[in-house]
N, C-alpha and C positions, 0 to 999 in steps of 0.2 A: 211646719218649720222644724220641729224636733227631729223628724226623720232626715231632713236636709242637712242638719249639723253633722250627722254621721255619714250620709251618702256623698256629700260634696262640700261640706262646710268646714268649720274649724276643727272638728274631730275626725275628719275623713282619713287623715294620714294614719291614724291608729288602727283603722279597720279596712285597709286596702287589701290585705293579704287574702289569698285564696281560702284560708281556713275560716274566714268570716263570710264567705259567699252565701251560705245558708242562713246565717244570722242577720245580715244586713237588712233584709226586708222587714224584720220585726224589731229592729233596734232603734230606739229613740233616745235623744239626749240633748243636753245643753252644757256648753262650756262657759266658764267665767274667769276673768282675770281682773284683779283689783290691785293697783299699785299700793305699796306700803311705804313708810317713811324712809327706809333704807334705799339708797340709789340702786336702781336696776332690779329690785326685788318686788314680788307681788304675792298676794294670796290667790291661789288658782283652784278651780274645781271642775268637776264633771259629774253630772247627775242625770239619771234617766231610768229607762226600763227596757226589758226584753219581753216581747209578747209570748203568751203561752204557745207551745208547739214549735218554737224556733229551735229548741234543742229537742230532739225526738224523745217523746215520753214525758216531757216536762209540761204539766198541766196548769202551772201557776205562772202569773206574771212575776218576773224577777225585777225588783227595784234595786238601784245602787246609787251610791254617792261617794265621791272621793274629794277630800279637801286637803290641799297642801299649802302650808304656811311658809312664807319666805322662799319662794321659788324664783329662779332666774329665767323661767320659761313661762309659757301661756298655759291655760287650762287644756287646750288641745294638744300641746306638746308634752305636758307633764302628768296631768290627772287622767286624761282619756286613756293613755297607754296602760295605766294601772288597771282600769276596768277591762281593757282589752286582754291583759294578761290573765285576769280572773276568768273571763269568758273562754279564752283559749284553753285553760285548764279544765273547765267544765265540759267543753266539747271533747277534749282528749279523754277524760274519764268516761264519758258516755260511749266513745268508740271502744274503749278497753273493756268496759263492763257490759255493754249492750243495753244499758238503761238510758 
């Protein structure tokens, strides 16, 4: 189920790009959206992990969690892209440094 959230579920939009092709098989996560008292706002999150080896040379499982308070979007629309940006940066750094 956690892989399905990234592969074709509520967070899939954040990970469709070609730069995530190598990461997607080892990426697992869960989105969440909880309405708050203000009209149209919610607390949203995305939490999960990336399996070892998904980024070349990375031997540890990488865990992450993003929590956004008072968002007008869902967890898949607001919190998952924050993690996607972080992972994109890690992959770019790996390509630049060769680590």
